[in-house]
Structure formats: C-alpha cells, structure tokens
N, C-alpha and C positions, 0 to 999 in steps of 0.2 A: 305402194302399191295402186296407184292411181288407175294403171291400165288394166287392172285385175278384173275388172266387171265385163270389160270389152273382150277380153280373149275367154273368158269362161261362158259368156254367152253366145259366142260364135261357136265354141267347142260343142256346147249342148244341142245348138242348132244345125249342127252338121249331120247328126243322124238323130232323128227325134226317137227312136227305139232305144237308142243309148243311154243307160243311168249313169249315175256320177260312179256307183259301186263298180261299173265296168271299167272305170279309167283305170284303175290299178292293174288290174289282170292285164291288161294292153300293154303296160309298160314291164310289168314282171316277167310276162311271158316272152318278152321281146329281150332278154338277156343273153340267151342263147344266140339268138340272132344276130345281135350287137358284136359278140365275139367272133363270129363268121367274118361281119363287116370289116372288122378290125386287121383281119388277115389279108382279104381279099383287094382293098383298096390300095391303090399305089397311085394312079393319076384321076385327077375327078374335077369335072365341071364345074365351075365357080358361079354361084347366084349371087352377086351383090345385094343389100338391101339397106335402106337408110331407117333412122330413128326405132330401131328394135336390135336388140342383140339375141341370137337364139340358143338355147340350152339344150343338153340333151334330155329325152323322154318326157318334153314339152311338146304338146300339139297346138298349134296357132294356124289361123288363115292368112295367107299374104298374097296380096292383089298385085300382079305383074302388069305393067304399062309399057315398057320399053320392048320394041321388037327381037332385038337380039336377045333378050331373056324369054319371050314368050317362045322362041325358036327352041330355046336350050329345054324349057319344061316341056314341050311337046314332044321333042326326041328322048328325052330322059323319062318321060311317062309312059313311051313305048318299050323303053328298055328295062334296065333293071331298077328304075325309079330312085335311085341314089343321086345327091348332089350336095355339093357344099355350098354352105350359106356364110357369108363374110360381111361384116358389116362395114358400111362406107365409114373411113375417118373424114372426109371432106363431104358433107351434104349437099355443097352447092353445086357440085359438079354435073352433069347431065350426061357424060360418056365417061364413065366411070374407067379410070388408066389402073395399072398397078400399084402405083404410088398411092393411089387414093384409098387402097384396102388395108385393113388389119391383117396382122399375119396368122392368128388364131380364130377358127371359125368351128361349124358343127354341121358333120354329115347328118342330112337328114332323108328321111323316105317320104316321096308324095303319096298321101292318101288317097288325095280324090283331086281331080281338077275340074273346074267349072268355065267353060268360055260364056263371057258376057256379051249381052248385044251392042254394047259400045266397042267391042274388039279388044278389051283388056280381058285378062284371064284371072281368075282366083284359082289357088292352090291350098289346099290344108295339107300340112307337112307335120311330121313328128321327127324332133332330134333324136339321134343314136350317139355319136360318138364325137368328141372333139378332136380337132385335127390343128397341124401347124403347116403352114405353106412353107415348102423348103425351094421351090422355084415356080415360077409362072411360066406357063409353056407358050401359049398363045392367046390373042385378042380376038382373033375371027374365027368363025362367026360368033364366037362366044368365047369366054375367058376358061382356059382349061390350067390346071396348076398340078405339080409333084407335091405331094401332101405326105406328112408322116402322121399317122394317127396316135394321140395323146391318151395315155392310161390315168384314171382318177385314183389317188391316192387315199383310201379311207380304212379304218382298222375295222378287221373281221370281227373282233368281239368289242363291243364299245364299252369303256370304262365308265367311271360315275362321272369325271369331266366331260367326256363326249355326251353322256346323257344329260346332265345339266346346261349342255351348251344347246343340244336340240330342243329341250323343254322351253329354253329361253326364246328361242326360234319361234315355237310353235305358240308361245303365250303372246309374243311381240305380234304374231301373225294374225291372232285373233282380237287383239286389241286395236288393230290398225282397222279390222273390219268393224269392230264397235263404234268407232271414232267418226267412220267413213260411211253415212247413210246411204251412199250412191253405190255402194257395193253389194250386190244380191244378197240375199241370206244362205243361198245354195252353196256361196264360195266356202262357207265355214264347215258345210257338210263334206265338200272335196277335201279340204284340209284334215279334216277328223278320220277321213277314210284312208290317208297315206301312211303306210306302214313301213315304208322305205325311207331311211333317214337321207340316202343320197339323193332319191327323187325330192324328198322335201326341200333340200337344200337347193337343187335346181330348179323346182317350182316356185320357190319364194324369190330366187335370184332373178328369174325372168318376169316375176310380177311388182318387184319391189319398187317404188317411187323414186327413182334417181337419175342422175344423168347417164348418158350413154356410154362416156369413157369411163366411170365408175362399173358399170355393168360387165363392160369388156374386160375390164381388170380382174372381175370377179371370174369370169370364164377362163382368162389365160393362167389362173391359179391352178397348180395341179394338185397340190394339197387341200382336200375339201374342208379339212377343220380349220384352216388357214381362211378359205373362201366363207366358211360358216362364220367366223369371228367378223371378218369384214363385213359381211351380209347384215349381223345383227346391229353393227354399228350404223348402217345406211337406215336400217329401218327403224331404231331409236330416233333418229333425225326425223324422219317423216312421221313418228308418234308426236314429238315436239310439234312440228309444224301443224300437223291435225288439231293438237290441243289449242294452239294459239288460235287457229283458224275457228275452233267451235267456241272459245271465248269470244271473239269478236263478234261473232253470229249471234252468241247469246247476249251480249251487251246491246248490239242493235236490234236485236230483238225485244229486249227489254226495255229500250227507249221509246220503241214503236208503239208497244203495248201502252206505255205510260202516255204517250202523246194521245193515244186513242181514248185510254182511260179519262185524260184531262177533258178532251173533248167532250165526251159522254157527260162529264159530271158539268161542265159549262152548260151544256144544253139543259139538264135538269136544274141548274141554278136559274137560268133563263125563264124555265117555265114557272118554277117556284116563285120568282120575283114578279113575273105577269100576275100570278094569281093572288099575291100578297099585296098587290098595287104599289110594288117598289120598282123604282126605275132600274133597266136594263141598261147596258154599255151604250146600246143603240140610242135607247131613249136619253141618256145622259146627253149624247153628242147631239142629237137633236134639240135638246133644251139649250145646249150652249151655241148652237147655232141660231137659235130664235133671239138670245140674248144679243148675239153679233149683229143681228139685222136693226135693232133698235140702238145701236152705238152711232155716236154723231161722229164717226173718223172718217178719214178722207178714204177715197178708193184705193189707194195704194194700201193703207193700212188693214183696210177691209179683205182685199186680196190675198195679203200676207195671211191674214187671220183663217181664211177658209182653207188655204193650202197646208196650213199648221194642222188644222182641225180635220182634215182628209187623211193625215199622217196617223192620227189617234184610229181611224176604222180599219188602217191596214195592219196594226200592229196586235198582237196577243193580249189580252187582259192579263194573263199572268205573267208576262215577260217584264224585266226590270225597266226597260224604255217605256211601258205604257204609263206609270204615274207619272214620271218625269214630263212626258209631251202632255199629259193631262194639265200638270201644274203650270206649264207653260202658256199653254192656251188660256186657261182661267186668270192666269196673271194678265193675259193681255186684256181681258174682259174686264178686270176688277181696276184697271189703270184709268184716270180720267182723261177723255180725250176730248178736246174742245168744249169742256163741261166747266162753266165758271160760276162763281158765286156773284152776286150783285152787290156793286160797291155802293156805299152810303156817301153821297156825296155832300152830306150837309157838316160843312167846315166848322159851324160852330159847335156843333155836337161833338166833333173829333178833337177841337180842342178843349171842351171841359172833360172828356176822359182821358186825353194827356195829361192835364193838369191835375186832374183827380188822383191819377196812378202815381206819378212822379212830380216830384218837386224840383223846380230848377230844370236845367237841360233844353234853354230856351232855344238855341240852334238846333237841334234836333226837331223839336216840335216845330219849329217854323218850316224845316226842310220838308216835313210829312204834310205839313198844310199845303204847301206848294206844290207837292206831288199830287194831291187830290185836286187841288184847284185847276192843273193842267189836265189830269185825266178827267175831270168833269167837262171841260172844253173840247177835248180831243180823246174820244173813246178808245182807240186802239194804241196808245202810247205805249212803247215799251218801258218796262219797269226798270228803275236804276238798281244799281249794285253800291249798295250803303255801307262803309265800313265805320262802326262805331269804335273810336280808338280812346283809351283814357287806362285809369290805374283800376285796380280790382275793387269790387264793393260799391261801384256808385250806379249800377242798375241798368248795365248795357244790356244784358240777356232779359231782363224782365221788361226791358223796354220793347223788345219785338213783340211780344205778347199783347202789350197795350197799343201798338201801332196796328196789329191786326184787329183787335175789338175794334179799334176806331174806324177802319176801313170796312169793316163788317166781313172779312176773311177768313179762311181758316189758317189755324197756326201750326207749324211744325218747326221742331228743334233739331238740330244735328249736333253733338258734341265732336270736335275733329283733334282733341287734345289726345296727343300720342299717335293718332291714325298714321302707319307708315306702308300701308299698302293700297297700291293704285287701283287694286279690284274693287276696295270700300268704296271708290269712287265711281268708276266705270263699270263695276261688275264683273262676272266670270263667265267664260265662253260655255255654252250650252252642253258641249262635250265633255266638259270636265265633270268628276263626281262632287256632288253637292254643290253644284252651281246656283248662283243666286244672283238676282239683279243688285246694283250699286246702291248705296243708301240715300243717293239723290232720288232713284227713279221709285226706291221704297217708300221714301218720304212723301213723294207724289200721290202713291196709292193710298198711303195712311191719310193723307188731306182730303182726297176724294174730290178735289177740284183743281183746274189747270192754273189758278193764280192766287194760290195761297200766301200767305207770309213765311218765308223759308229764312229761319236764323241758323247761320253758320257759327257754332260758338268756338273761340279760342282758335281762330284762324292761324294765330302767329305760334301755335304750339304743334304744328303737322310736322311730321319726322319723314323720314326717308330710310329707305333699305334695299337689297336685294331685289326685293318684289317691285320696285319703281316708286316714283316720286309723286305722291298724291297731289300736291302744290299744283306740279306742271298738270294733271288730270283736271284740275280746278280750271284751267285758263280757258277751255271752252264753255265750261258751265257759266263762268262769271264774266262772259263776253257778251252785252246787249248785240252785238253784230253777229254772233254765231250760235249763241244759245238757242236759236230758233230751231234749229236741227240738230240738236244733242243725239248722239248715238250711243247707247249703252250696249256693252259685250253680250250681257244676254238677252236682252229685248231685240237686238239686231234691226230694229228699223228707227227711224228718227222720230225725236218727240220734242213737242215745242216749249221750250222753257221762259220764252221771251216774255211770258205775262206775269211770272212769278217774281214778288218783291222779295229778293235776297239781301239779307241785314247779315252781315259779317261783325264779329266783336274779335278786338285784340286789345292786348296788354301793352304791347310795343310793336312797332312797326320795322324794327331793325331785322328781325327774322322772318319776314313776309317775302317770299320770291317776289324781284321787281317787276317782272312782267305781270304777276298776279296783282300788285298792288296798284300798278298803271290803271287795272280795268276798274278800280273801283274808287267811288266819291268818297272821302274820308271826312268824318266827322268827329272832331274832337270832344270828348265828354271830359269835362274837368271834374277835379276833386270839389268837394262841398267845404264852404266856410263853417265855422263852430254853430253860428247861427244858424246856417241850412240844416246842419246835422239835428239841432235841438228841435227844429220845425218837423222834420222828416220824423224823428222820434216820437213827437208827440202827435203827428196824424198817422202814420203808419206802423211803426215798429210797437210802440206799447200796446196799441188796441189787437195787433195781430198776436203779440205774445201772450197778452192777457187772455184772448180766446183759447190759445194753444194749451195753457196750463191750467183752463178751468176753472177762472177767476173772473169776479164780476166786476163791474167798475167802480162799486164803493169798495171792493176789497184792496184795491191797489191803484196808487195815483205816485205821479213824480215832480217833483216842482220845478221851476226852471233852472235853478242854482245845482238841483239834484243832477239834473242831465248835462249840465255844463261841466260839472265834475266828473261825470261818467267820461264824456268827451276828451276833456283835457289828460286827467290823470290815469284814465283807464284804457284809452285809445290810442294808437298812431297809425293812423289811416287816411287815404283819400275819401274813401268810400263811408259806407256804414255797416259793413258786414261783423266788424267785430263790436261795435256798440250793439248791434242786434244780439250777439250771442251774451255780452255783460247785461244787457236789458234781461234777457232770458234767465241769466244767472239770478238775478234779483228776483224775479216772478219764482224761481224754484224754492228760494228763502222763504218766500211769503206764503207759498204753497205749503211748505211744511208746517209753518206756525198756524195756519188756519186749520190744516188736517188735525194737528193736536190740540186744537183749541187753546193754544198758548196766545197771550195778550201781544198786541204787536202795533207800530204806527204805521196806520194806512197811507200817510201821506208821506213820502220819502224826500228827505232834504239831503244835502251834502254831506251833512254829518252822519245821518244814516246811513248813506252809500259805503262811507267809511267803515262803518260797523258790521255792514251786513257783507260786504266783498274784501274786507280787509285793507291792508296797506296799497297806496298807489303804485301801479303798475310801472308807470313812467314818469320821470321828472320832465318839468314843464321848460321847455326852450326858454333860454335867458339872454338877454342881451348883454353882454359884458362891456361896459363902458369904464375900463380900466386906464388908469393914468400913466400908461406905459407904453413905450414906443414900439412898433412892429405888431400890434393885435388890431387886426381888421376884421369885420364882419362881412362873410359872403352869402350868397343866396343858392341854393342848389335843389335838384328835383330828383326825387327818389321814386321808386314804385309804390310808395305809400304818400305821395305828395310832396309839398314842397318843406324844406327844412332851412335853418340858418346855419351857417357852416363859419367856424371861426378859425382864423389862419393866425399862426403866431411866429415870430420871427424874431432871433437873438443873435447878437455877434458875441464872439468869444477870441481871445488873442490865439492867433495860430498861423497857419500859411495859405488862406484863401481856401479853404476845403467847402465845400456845399454839403449839407446832411440833408435829408429829405425823410420824414418818417409820419406816420398815422395810416399805413396800408393805403398808398396812393397807386392807382393804375398807371399804365403805360401813359395814358393821353394826360392825365393830371402832371406827371412827371415831366413831359414835353411841354407843357404850359409853364410850369415853373421854371424851366431852362429858358424859355423864349423871354419869359418876363424878366430874369436876370440879364440876359444878355440887352436886352432893351433899356435897362436902367442903367448898366454901363456905359452904353451910348450916348445916354443924357446925364450923364454925371456931372459933367460941368454947367449944365443948365439948372441942375438941382443944388450946386454946390457941394457936392461930394468929394472929398479929396480921394484921389485915385489909388494913393498908396493904401486905404482901406481893403482894397479888393485883393490886397496880398498878405497883408499882416493881421488880418481878423477872418477866423472863420464864421460860415453863416448855417445857422441850423433852422429849417423850416419843420413846424409842426402841425397837423390839423387833427384836434380831438374828434371824437373819441378814437383811441388809437385801434381798437378792435373791430371799427366797423370800416369794411372796404369803401375807398371813394374812388371814383374816376369822372373823367370829362373835362372839357375845356372851358366850362362857366367860369372857373375859378381864376381866370388869366388876369384881369384887370385887380382883382382883389389881392393876388399875390405880390404884382407891381406895386400897390398901394402899400402893403406890408413892408417889402423891402424899401420902399422909398422913405418909409417912416423910420425904420430902424438904423438905416445910414444917415439921415438927416436929425434924428431925434424930434422930428416935429409932431404935435399932437394931432391926433386923427379926430375928426368932426364928431360930435355925438350924435346918437340915435341915426346912425348912417349906415346902409348895407349896399352892397353892389352886386352885380353878376354880368359877365361879358368876356367872349374871347379876346386875347391879344395876339398881335403878329409882331415880329422881330423891329418893323418901323415903328411900333405903338399905334397902329391902327386897331380902334376896338370893333370886333364884329359881333353879330347878334346870336342869340342863344335861345332855346325853347323853354317850355314849362314856366313861361312869363306868371299865368294866373297863380298856380302853385306856390310860386316864389313870394308873389305880392303877398298873399295869404299867410304864409310862413312869417314873411316880415311884419305884418300886421300884429301876429299873435303875442309878439314881442315888445312890440312898443317904438319900432321904427318908424322914424317920420320922413325919411329921405331915402330914395332910392336911386342909385347911378345905374345905367344900362344903354347899350348902342341906340342910337337915332332909329335905327332900323325895325326895332321892335316896339315903336310908336303905335305902329298898325295893329299889334296884339293887345296892346293896353286900350286901344280905342274899343276894341269887343268884350271887354270887361265891363261889367255894370258899374254903374256910379257908385254905388253903396261898397263895393269891395274897395276902392281907390280912396274913398273918403279920407280925409286926414292925412294924405299921403303928399308929398311933393317929390315928382320924379324927374330927374334931372338926364337929359338924352345927350350923349357925348358923341364925338368921332375919332378922337384921339387921347392917348394917355396923358397928354399936357393938361387938357380939361379935366379929367378925374383927379389930377394933382390939386388943381386950384378949387375943386370943390371939396375932396376929402380932406387934404392936409391944412391944418390951420398954420400961420407964421409963427405962433410962439411953440417954445420946446415944452416937453414935457417934464413934468415935476421930477420923476425919478432919472433924469439926464445921463446917459452913459457916456464918460469923459474917455474920448480915445487918446493914446498913448502912441503916437506915430514916430518911426526913425528914418532918417533921412537913406535912401537908397545909394548903395555904391557903384560908381559907374566903372 
C-alpha cells in the first residue's frame, strides 16, 4: 500500500469541506446510478493510463499530458462525463495502440477537471463499473471501443468464511498502516468507516503495494471472494517486506546510536584523562613522535615511521586495527637503529677472559683475538659468521657468552633445534592475525644494540615443512655481503645486520644446507682428553656444583684419581656434560649426609666414587693383543668422541661365501667389499693361494654387535685383517690404524683425527697408521696429545702391510686343506 498516502492526500485536498465520513455515502449513494450506467453503456471512449489500475468506487486524481487524451477529457466533461480507463500493458509506448492495452478496465465519472498553467490537465475521477473491451472501433481523434459491462459476484449474505476473510483484509491493512510510518493516520479512519465489503476489497486492491500486472489480475476477477484471497496474499507479502525494512532500519539506527554513544564516551574519557594527568591517544602519539625524533635512524626509516604513525591518528582507538598499528610503531622505536656498544680492544684482557671461562679451545680463542685485532685497526670491519663444529658438551654454546664478555658486547642466543617455519626467521606479514617479527629481529630488540654477539644454537637441527625452509631463510641473514640490508616481513624496511657477530653451533656438518655452510667460517671444536676433563672439573664443574648444592669448600673435595675414575668409568663422551651430571650426583649424596649429620669422608677418592655412585657404567676400552690371525684394531669417530674398533676375521671350510656382522652401515659394507677385492688383486704379492677364496668362507665381525657402525674409516683396517687371516701372519703389537681404501689399494684421508688419537692413547696404542694427507691434521694437535705415539703416514696398502704384518706366523696358525680344482 505504498501509494496509499498519495491518493488519500489528494482525495482530502480535492474539496477541503469534505470529511472522511462523507466518502462512504458517495459510494453507497451511487449504487443505483451504477446500475443505470451498466444498462446505458455500449460504446465508450477509452483513456489509457500508465502505472496505475483503476477500481470501481475509488476516487483518484489523474494528470493528462497527451493532447489526444486532453481532447477526450474536454469533450467527455461537457457530455455525460463517462470514460473507460484502461491500463497500458506496455509503459514504454508514447502513442498507445490497441495491442498496448489490457482488455479489462473501469468505467469512471469525471468529478472535476482542472486546467494547469503548463498546458496539462488534472481530473478527479471515480470508478463505477468494470468492463471488458469486445472490439476497438477507432483510434482517432481518440480511442473508442465497444464494451461489455462486467458484474461483480459477491454473496448477498456473507457467511463465517467471508466474514473471516474480510476481517483478515482489514487487520492486514491496519498492520500495513502501523508498519509504514509514511502513511497518514487519516487512512486508518477511512478504513474504519468503510462498511461495504465490496468497496473495502476494491479500495485495498487499488492501494496495495504490488506490481501493475498483479493489480490487473485482481481487476479481471469477477468473483470478489477470489479477488479478496489474492489481495490478502499480496498484502501479506507487503507486510513481510515492511517488517524486513523495519528491522534493517532499526539495526542501522542502533548502530548509529552505538557509534554516537561511543564517540560521546571517548570524549568523556579524553576529558577525564586530561583531568587525571593521564595520556590521551593524541598525547601518546605525540610522545612516540618525540621518541622518533631522537632515534639515529636513516631518513628512509624516519619517513616510514612517520607514515605509520600518521595511520594511528586515522584509526578509531576502539577498532581492532588500532592496537596492532600501535604495537608496530612502538616496535620500530624499540629496535636499535645504528646504536652500537663500544668494543673493548684490550687483547690481553680478552685472552684472560677466554682462558678463564674455557679450558683449551685454542683455535677458537685465537680466531676471536684475530677478529678483535683487525677490528681495532679497521673500525668498520664486517663481522664474520663463525660456525663452531664439534661433539656435544664441549662448550660451544657457552663460548658465545664468553666471546661477548671479552668484546664488551650484548649477548643473544637463539635455539634453532626443531624450528621448521620460515616465518620464525623472516617474520609474518602485518596483515596476518597474530603477526610478529622473526626471531632475528626480536633478538636485536632484546639486545638493545646493533652489534651484539648472536649465537645460533644447533643450526644443524633445523627442520623443514610446508611452511617453508628456515635454512634457506638464513642464507641472507648469514651472508656478510647481503645482511646489511636484511628485510623482515613484519618490519617491511631494511635492517643492517652486518655488524652482528653471528656464532653458529653444530654437532654435524652433514645436515647443514650446503649454501648455508658455504657462508660460514668453520672452527672445529674437538673433544677433551682425560687430563683436560680432569682440569675442567677442578676449575669449573666442582666449584659450580658445590655452590648450586649449598656446600662449602670444606664440605666436599675430590682427588685426582677420583676425577679420573669418574671420567673413565662413569662417562663416555667428548665433552663434559655427563661428567657435570655425575659430579652433581656426588654432591647430592654428600648433601644428604650433611643434612642428616651423618659422618662422611669429605675428600672423595676413586674408592669412595664407587661406593657413592655404584658400579661402573662403562667398561674401559682395551686393546686386544691376541696371538690370533685376523684381529686388527681400527680407530673410529662417533658423536661422543673417538673410539677404538676391533675387527675380527675368520676362515671356515665352505664355498667362498663372505659374511659381515656387527650392524654395519652401507658405507662400511662397501668398504669391506672394496678391501676384499683389493686383497684378491694382490693375492700373488702376499703369497695367498687363490684356491682359498673358493674353498673357504670368510666371516667378518665388528664388536659390539648391538652398536650401529658406519663410515669409510675402517677400509685399511679391514684389508689388514683379511691379509692377516689369509696369510696367518701376526699383527704388530700396540698398533691401530684408520683410513679409507680404494680398489687399487690407494689410502685416502679421513676425519676426526684428534679424537681418534686420544682414543688410541687411552688404550695404550703406540703406533698409528693413517693417510699421508692427514699429516696436516696431526700438526694442528698440541704436542702433549701425540707424545709417546709413532704415526706412520702411508699412500698405498702395500705400505700398510709392511708396517702392520710381521713375517712370522701366529702361534695358533690355521692349517688350510686345499683340493685341486677340476678343469
């Protein structure tokens, strides 16, 4: 009923003396006249109208603009004042033709005609009867048609169903009036004063908010009950539409009220903050701007900062973006931009600090002193990327703290073990929820200076996943030629990392990205000897654990032989981490005795170590100097340092089958295969009967069988073992060896030389055979470590045999029984 207010307002304005109560008599008193009209009308002039459907009994104003229609109105108004109103089915046409008109229309009476100054004419018309066009007669000067008057079918005595239908129409109309505040309240008075059910249907049908084709359908229905049912459906649709419109309006109005309320409250908070001396948002932004003015950053960074700070002023403090933007701006301010700590260039002081904090590690200490010396001469030197590589527990991580202390720099440590997300290094985009800077930039913020010592711990244990490869993200960070312009995803601007002294630690080089490894200077941190471990325990571990367990100096001490016992029988490592735990275990035993006032021995010797800690955890490595052919001692490197490796070979009657046991890895199996092939090629030189290879089975075993073993280092050891068992020659006493072998008998260099030499000394080995190319590794080892050892450098396995095998046979010589081969 959207057009209801317009029609009613015009109706009431047509005659200002006419009241709403007079409308109904106008319709009721015209019933008799309508009957006369129905009998007299046969041919009728037609007035086409657009965007409206005329119903009987309804009074509406119509403005006529076309000249043909104006001529029609003027002529009819002078005559009987009757005209047929038909709705256009095609609104686009300017000159209506017969086919553009619906067939059913309404006969109307012109109540009043008003000529307007612009040449148009407005008429007030009242519907009388419906008609159907039987035939259009002419189109000039106006349309005329032969028509048939249609009668409305409606019960004379309404039953309960009709009354219920009419009540529903009236209630729906009133509900529409209630939902639509634009309709004047007089419309409700008019509806309340309509007594005729027929006029109520026609009045509501004329004013219902519906499409023209739907209203035309209502007009064409002869049965007014069917028309009323269809009308009720259209009104219900209108009610649903108005309810939705009301809900939307209510929601918008509520949101607007909420915004106004929030604005009012914010203004109150601002006033209260000023009264209490608290900072408002504007003051906070001004303080941030003042902090930015004194930051020693470049013009580019300053411009970026002010741009981001201005964004804060444009944001609502209650919005979700406001704290995120504030956090970003504050993060920019908290970062050290070109803010450096002053380096201490006292080289002697640096040496004293390094020596006091760590025992041994001479190569690393020397490299740090070199860096300090060059930095002293050339202040803007790019910091190197150092990789401390070695077994666990040798002090790689703690060495970084000592380096920072000796340089007078801030210290930051970042654990990389298990990190598998690239964003951990480069940060997240600011648009992500929970975005933050990467750990590198966060570490710089924590350090508070642009030149800290930054330890990247366990770089060999970086992972990778669908989130990216963090090792690849480190390529830019650890490249001295690129890290002066490192860009974090969260920071969005370049940050200079070239003055940062990065120190990475790793237990193995095999799992480090090759490109990443190429960017770092590798410093090998070897394991400690027994003597070094004893000294470390005396100087560092015992005092530290004594303090942590609340013991005084006189409450606990441990003798030299007690420490040696701990190192040899209760630990098996290159470093001192397990030794530290065992000393702590001793301290706890003593702490219990002291706390309970139980008498105890305060000076712990080797015997007391066994009494307190129980049986030895490890058996000492021993050198087996058995008078049996095929047993040779090799040297191997493991994650806990160097160990000796005994290789046993034996021959039994068979068909030349070779058996390998002792949990050998693929590389070691290939070494055994290469050594055996090499031996067969040199059988004549060694005096080995070729029939042995076909008539005897060879079994090679490496104790302990439960320990996995792999690597190429046992190549020449296996060759010597095979040569010994096939020739039954005795192996030289107190001899160990290490080296890779080729099919042609060439000896290749291997790694872990220092650890292997220490392992050999522990078991009393006096002679070691290795590749001549490993001589450079031996020269780097302190003289005390190789004291009492004779090292033989070889190029071919022929030299190995001359040194390792004696001419004499073993006492338990195996007697071979060979048969002639049939040809």
